[in-house]
N, C-alpha and C positions, 0 to 999 in steps of 0.2 A: 669306082671304088676299088681300093686295094684289099684283096682277100687272101688269106691263107686257108685253104680247105684241108681239113684233117683227113686222115685215111678213112674215117668212118663216113665221109660224105660220098654218096654215089656219083660215079663218073658222069652220068647224064646231067646231073645237077651242075657239076663243074663246067661241062661243055656248054650248057645253056647260059650260064653266067658269063663265060668267055664270049659267047655270041652276042651278048648284051654290052660288050666292050668293058667289062670289069677285068681288072688285072688280077688273075687268079694263079697263085702258086699252090700246086697240088702236092701235098706231102707224099701221096702214093707214088707219084712220078719222080719226085726229087730226093726224098729221104725216107723211103719205106722202112717201117719198123722202129723209128726213133721214139724215145720216151715222150710222154705228154708234156713234161716240163721243157723239153727241147723244142717241141712244136710251139708252145706258148712263147718261148724266147725268140724263135724265128719270127713269129707274128709281131712281137714287140719291136725287134730290131728293124723289121721291114715296114714299120709304121702302118700295119694292116689290121683289119679285124680278123678274128678267127671264126671260121664257120665249121661246126662240128655236130655230130650226133652222139658224142661221148659225154655222158653226165659227169665224168671225173673232172672235167675242167672247172665245174662249179666249185668243187672241193679245193682245187688248186688256187682259185682266185679268191674265194671268200674266207677260207680257213688259213691258207698259207700266204695269202696276200701277193700272189704272183702278178708281176707287172704285165699290163696288157693295154691295148687300144680299143678293146671291145670284143665281146664273145657273143656269137649267135648260135644257140643250141637248137637243132632241128629235132622236133618230137612229132613225127608224122607217120608212125607205124600204122599199118592197115590201109594206107593210101597207095594207089598205083604210082609208078614213077612219073607218069605224066601229071598227075595231081600234085605230087611232091614238087616237081619243077615249077608248076604254076604258082603254088603257095609260097615257095621260097623267093621266086622272082618278084612276086607281088609284094611280099613283106619288105624285101630289100629296096624296092622302088619307092614304096610309100613311106618307109621309115629310114631312108638313107642317112640322114644326119643324126637321127635319134639313137641308132645302134652304136655309134662311135662312143667309146669310153663307157659303155654300159654292158650289162649282161642281159641278153635278150633271149626269149624262148619263143620259137615259132611252133604253134600247135595247129590243129586242123581248123580251128575257128577264129584264132586271133594271135596277136603277138604281144607278149608281156615284156616290158622293158624295165629293168631294175638298175637303179643308180649304183655304181661301184664306190 
């Protein structure tokens, strides 16, 4: 899976996805500090889903109709990094095809997938 990981995604999560052979472009490494709209544009141009912990992307997509190929919002506060890694990896493995072109929210207990 091709993924753009926003700056808000913790590096160990990015590292684990790369170890699973996902192609991950990490904004923190490549374009630190750019605006959310530019992050979304990069993910669209690279035909990738956007992985983020930043709720602002919901606003951009639903209200401003920003172009995208799918956004996955991580909402896992209170979990250890090991638990976060497990939860994100599990959700992306189980819902690989479903998250494309949808807005998905990964929480502690489930993943919610919303059609765009």
